[in-house]
LUMSEDO-271487 format. One record per residue (C-alpha): residue in one letter; z, x, y; chain. Coordinates in steps of 0.2 Angstrom, whole numbers. Example, Ala and Ser with C-alpha at 12.3 -4.5 7.8 and 13.67 -1.06 7.14 Angstrom:
BEGIN
+-----+-------+-------+-------+-------+
| res |     Z |     X |     Y | chain |
+-----+-------+-------+-------+-------+
|   A |    39 |    62 |   -22 |     A |
|   S |    36 |    68 |    -5 |     A |
+-----+-------+-------+-------+-------+
//
This chain:
BEGIN
+-----+-------+-------+-------+-------+
| res |     Z |     X |     Y | chain |
+-----+-------+-------+-------+-------+
|   M |    -1 |    -1 |    -1 |     A |
|   A |    -5 |     6 |    17 |     A |
|   K |     9 |    13 |    28 |     A |
|   T |    10 |     4 |    44 |     A |
|   V |    21 |     5 |    61 |     A |
|   V |    20 |    -6 |    76 |     A |
|   V |    22 |     4 |    92 |     A |
|   I |    30 |    -6 |   105 |     A |
|   P |    31 |     1 |   123 |     A |
|   T |    46 |    -6 |   133 |     A |
|   Y |    52 |    -6 |   152 |     A |
|   N |    65 |   -19 |   156 |     A |
|   E |    63 |   -30 |   141 |     A |
|   I |    81 |   -33 |   136 |     A |
|   G |    76 |   -53 |   136 |     A |
|   S |    62 |   -52 |   122 |     A |
|   I |    62 |   -36 |   111 |     A |
|   A |    74 |   -42 |   100 |     A |
|   G |    66 |   -59 |    95 |     A |
|   V |    48 |   -48 |    93 |     A |
|   V |    55 |   -36 |    83 |     A |
|   E |    63 |   -48 |    71 |     A |
|   R |    47 |   -59 |    71 |     A |
|   V |    35 |   -42 |    65 |     A |
|   L |    48 |   -38 |    53 |     A |
|   A |    48 |   -56 |    46 |     A |
|   T |    29 |   -55 |    45 |     A |
|   E |    25 |   -39 |    39 |     A |
|   P |    42 |   -34 |    27 |     A |
|   T |    34 |   -18 |    24 |     A |
|   A |    30 |   -12 |    41 |     A |
|   H |    40 |    -1 |    53 |     A |
|   V |    42 |    -3 |    71 |     A |
|   L |    43 |    11 |    84 |     A |
|   V |    50 |     4 |   100 |     A |
|   V |    46 |    17 |   113 |     A |
|   D |    57 |    14 |   130 |     A |
|   D |    54 |    22 |   144 |     A |
|   G |    70 |    23 |   150 |     A |
|   S |    74 |     4 |   155 |     A |
|   P |    88 |     2 |   167 |     A |
|   D |    91 |   -15 |   161 |     A |
|   G |    99 |   -10 |   143 |     A |
|   T |    83 |   -12 |   132 |     A |
|   G |    84 |     6 |   127 |     A |
|   E |   102 |     3 |   121 |     A |
|   L |    98 |   -13 |   110 |     A |
|   A |    84 |    -5 |   102 |     A |
|   D |    96 |     8 |    97 |     A |
|   R |   105 |    -6 |    91 |     A |
|   L |    91 |   -15 |    82 |     A |
|   A |    88 |     2 |    73 |     A |
|   A |   106 |     5 |    68 |     A |
|   A |   106 |   -11 |    59 |     A |
|   D |    88 |    -9 |    50 |     A |
|   D |    82 |     8 |    45 |     A |
|   R |    62 |     0 |    48 |     A |
|   V |    66 |     1 |    66 |     A |
|   Q |    64 |    17 |    76 |     A |
|   V |    66 |    21 |    94 |     A |
|   L |    58 |    35 |   105 |     A |
|   H |    69 |    38 |   121 |     A |
|   R |    58 |    42 |   136 |     A |
|   T |    66 |    48 |   153 |     A |
|   E |    53 |    43 |   166 |     A |
|   K |    42 |    28 |   167 |     A |
|   N |    24 |    34 |   169 |     A |
|   G |    14 |    21 |   163 |     A |
|   L |     9 |    11 |   148 |     A |
|   G |    -4 |    25 |   141 |     A |
|   A |     7 |    39 |   142 |     A |
|   A |    19 |    27 |   132 |     A |
|   Y |     7 |    23 |   118 |     A |
|   G |     3 |    41 |   118 |     A |
|   A |    18 |    47 |   114 |     A |
|   G |    20 |    35 |   101 |     A |
|   F |     3 |    38 |    93 |     A |
|   R |     8 |    56 |    93 |     A |
|   W |    26 |    51 |    84 |     A |
|   A |    15 |    38 |    71 |     A |
|   L |     3 |    53 |    67 |     A |
|   A |    16 |    65 |    64 |     A |
|   R |    23 |    55 |    50 |     A |
|   D |    10 |    50 |    40 |     A |
|   Y |     7 |    31 |    43 |     A |
|   D |   -10 |    25 |    39 |     A |
|   F |   -11 |    11 |    51 |     A |
|   V |    -4 |    13 |    70 |     A |
|   V |    -4 |    -5 |    77 |     A |
|   E |    -1 |    -8 |    97 |     A |
|   M |     8 |   -25 |   103 |     A |
|   D |    16 |   -30 |   118 |     A |
|   A |    36 |   -32 |   119 |     A |
|   D |    36 |   -47 |   130 |     A |
|   G |    30 |   -60 |   117 |     A |
|   S |    13 |   -64 |   122 |     A |
|   H |     7 |   -56 |   107 |     A |
|   Q |    11 |   -66 |    91 |     A |
|   P |    17 |   -54 |    78 |     A |
|   E |    13 |   -69 |    65 |     A |
|   E |    -4 |   -63 |    67 |     A |
|   L |    -1 |   -48 |    60 |     A |
|   P |    -9 |   -50 |    44 |     A |
|   R |   -27 |   -54 |    51 |     A |
|   L |   -26 |   -37 |    60 |     A |
|   I |   -22 |   -27 |    46 |     A |
|   A |   -35 |   -36 |    33 |     A |
|   L |   -47 |   -28 |    46 |     A |
|   L |   -40 |   -12 |    45 |     A |
|   E |   -40 |   -12 |    25 |     A |
|   G |   -58 |   -18 |    25 |     A |
|   G |   -64 |    -1 |    33 |     A |
|   N |   -62 |    -5 |    52 |     A |
|   D |   -58 |    11 |    63 |     A |
|   L |   -51 |    -1 |    74 |     A |
|   A |   -46 |   -19 |    77 |     A |
|   I |   -44 |   -29 |    91 |     A |
|   G |   -36 |   -45 |    94 |     A |
|   T |   -48 |   -55 |   107 |     A |
|   R |   -44 |   -69 |   120 |     A |
|   W |   -62 |   -71 |   122 |     A |
|   I |   -72 |   -76 |   106 |     A |
|   P |   -71 |   -93 |    98 |     A |
|   G |   -53 |   -98 |    91 |     A |
|   G |   -45 |   -88 |   105 |     A |
|   V |   -33 |   -96 |   114 |     A |
|   I |   -22 |   -93 |   131 |     A |
|   V |    -6 |  -102 |   134 |     A |
|   N |     2 |  -104 |   150 |     A |
|   W |   -11 |   -95 |   161 |     A |
|   P |   -17 |  -103 |   178 |     A |
|   A |   -35 |  -104 |   181 |     A |
|   Y |   -35 |   -88 |   192 |     A |
|   R |   -28 |   -78 |   181 |     A |
|   K |   -41 |   -81 |   167 |     A |
|   L |   -54 |   -79 |   181 |     A |
|   I |   -47 |   -64 |   184 |     A |
|   S |   -48 |   -57 |   167 |     A |
|   R |   -66 |   -63 |   162 |     A |
|   T |   -72 |   -57 |   177 |     A |
|   G |   -64 |   -39 |   174 |     A |
|   T |   -69 |   -39 |   156 |     A |
|   A |   -87 |   -44 |   160 |     A |
|   Y |   -88 |   -30 |   173 |     A |
|   A |   -82 |   -18 |   160 |     A |
|   R |   -94 |   -24 |   147 |     A |
|   V |  -109 |   -22 |   160 |     A |
|   L |  -105 |    -4 |   166 |     A |
|   L |  -101 |     2 |   151 |     A |
|   Q |  -114 |    -7 |   140 |     A |
|   S |  -101 |   -13 |   128 |     A |
|   R |  -103 |   -27 |   115 |     A |
|   L |   -85 |   -29 |   113 |     A |
|   H |   -78 |   -46 |   122 |     A |
|   D |   -58 |   -41 |   126 |     A |
|   L |   -60 |   -23 |   132 |     A |
|   T |   -41 |   -25 |   140 |     A |
|   S |   -32 |   -33 |   124 |     A |
|   G |   -16 |   -23 |   119 |     A |
|   Y |   -15 |   -32 |   102 |     A |
|   R |   -24 |   -20 |    92 |     A |
|   G |   -23 |    -7 |    77 |     A |
|   F |   -30 |     8 |    73 |     A |
|   R |   -33 |    18 |    56 |     A |
|   A |   -23 |    34 |    57 |     A |
|   D |   -38 |    45 |    53 |     A |
|   S |   -47 |    41 |    67 |     A |
|   L |   -35 |    40 |    81 |     A |
|   R |   -32 |    59 |    74 |     A |
|   T |   -49 |    64 |    79 |     A |
|   I |   -44 |    58 |    98 |     A |
|   D |   -37 |    73 |   108 |     A |
|   L |   -24 |    62 |   116 |     A |
|   T |   -19 |    74 |   129 |     A |
|   T |   -38 |    69 |   138 |     A |
|   V |   -33 |    50 |   138 |     A |
|   N |   -24 |    49 |   153 |     A |
|   S |   -27 |    31 |   161 |     A |
|   Q |   -12 |    21 |   163 |     A |
|   G |   -10 |     1 |   164 |     A |
|   Y |   -24 |    -9 |   154 |     A |
|   C |   -37 |     5 |   158 |     A |
|   F |   -30 |    13 |   146 |     A |
|   Q |   -34 |    -2 |   132 |     A |
|   I |   -53 |     0 |   139 |     A |
|   E |   -53 |    19 |   137 |     A |
|   M |   -47 |    19 |   120 |     A |
|   A |   -60 |     4 |   115 |     A |
|   W |   -73 |    13 |   124 |     A |
|   L |   -72 |    30 |   115 |     A |
|   F |   -72 |    22 |    98 |     A |
|   E |   -88 |    11 |   102 |     A |
|   R |   -97 |    26 |   108 |     A |
|   S |   -93 |    35 |    92 |     A |
|   G |  -100 |    23 |    80 |     A |
|   A |   -84 |    17 |    74 |     A |
|   R |   -82 |     1 |    65 |     A |
|   I |   -74 |   -10 |    74 |     A |
|   G |   -67 |   -28 |    70 |     A |
|   E |   -63 |   -41 |    83 |     A |
|   F |   -53 |   -57 |    77 |     A |
|   P |   -46 |   -72 |    88 |     A |
|   I |   -29 |   -72 |    96 |     A |
|   T |   -17 |   -84 |   104 |     A |
|   F |   -11 |   -75 |   119 |     A |
|   V |     5 |   -85 |   126 |     A |
|   E |    10 |   -78 |   143 |     A |
|   R |    30 |   -71 |   143 |     A |
|   A |    44 |   -81 |   145 |     A |
|   E |    57 |   -68 |   149 |     A |
|   G |    54 |   -52 |   161 |     A |
|   A |    42 |   -50 |   174 |     A |
|   S |    24 |   -45 |   173 |     A |
|   K |    21 |   -25 |   175 |     A |
|   M |     4 |   -30 |   182 |     A |
|   S |     1 |   -21 |   198 |     A |
|   T |   -13 |   -19 |   214 |     A |
|   G |   -13 |    -1 |   209 |     A |
|   I |   -15 |    -4 |   190 |     A |
|   V |   -31 |   -14 |   194 |     A |
|   V |   -38 |    -2 |   206 |     A |
|   E |   -38 |    11 |   194 |     A |
|   A |   -46 |     2 |   180 |     A |
|   L |   -60 |    -3 |   193 |     A |
|   A |   -61 |    14 |   198 |     A |
|   K |   -62 |    23 |   181 |     A |
|   V |   -74 |    10 |   173 |     A |
|   T |   -86 |    10 |   188 |     A |
|   G |   -85 |    31 |   185 |     A |
|   W |   -88 |    30 |   166 |     A |
|   G |  -102 |    17 |   169 |     A |
|   L |  -111 |    28 |   182 |     A |
|   S |  -109 |    45 |   173 |     A |
|   S |  -113 |    36 |   156 |     A |
|   M |  -132 |    27 |   165 |     A |
|   I |  -134 |    46 |   170 |     A |
|   G |  -130 |    55 |   153 |     A |
|   R |  -115 |    66 |   157 |     A |
|   A |  -101 |    55 |   149 |     A |
|   P |   -89 |    66 |   139 |     A |
|   E |   -90 |    63 |   121 |     A |
|   R |   -72 |    66 |   115 |     A |
|   L |   -72 |    56 |    97 |     A |
|   A |   -84 |    61 |    83 |     A |
|   L |   -77 |    49 |    66 |     A |
|   P |   -84 |    58 |    51 |     A |
|   T |   -87 |    42 |    41 |     A |
|   A |   -90 |    30 |    55 |     A |
|   G |  -101 |    15 |    52 |     A |
|   P |  -110 |     1 |    61 |     A |
|   A |   -99 |    -8 |    71 |     A |
|   S |   -91 |   -25 |    65 |     A |
|   R |   -92 |   -41 |    75 |     A |
+-----+-------+-------+-------+-------+
//
């Protein structure tokens, strides 16, 4: 059976992290959870430590500074790869991603996909409690990235995804320096441009019920600037090649 770890970055998620971890382990009892806490002042890290003390399937990686989602995931990925997991899964700590949908994600990886993405913008995808303007912003940003990056993927910013570890190892994570949801765009684009097999499945995305959103103007500006730069560079043949999968096959949609 494949060894799976679910990496969950946290910053001030004390109201939701315990419930998310419990649901993950109830859905996939053989999986492990790694909480990557960026020094949350609200006690999230301490609560994660208590969860780990009560269940050896839970581990905690404490970071001393808050320097972005991409850096937190990078640290979590390196931790997971050093411990020989087969599948490395991303999931938000705020309950917006449904742990009960993990089996479909894992099935895509078991089926040979290098990357599996939980997608909001394909038939079957559902968004709960988002106002119309949030949906418009997300759809517009996704459409812009798809055009500039010439991508066939339907939800480049989705943070509910999983990687085959042997494919993830081919990336030099120190060169992936995007933060916020731009990190998700960069990782998906690297895999897609390599010819990796990518599977998408519809998810139910639920707006957080606890805590505050980490979205900011700076995160949006970073994504817009980087996507524009990557797209223009790719069009003139100067985009860097940083991923070479030895056994990549055709993309799966």
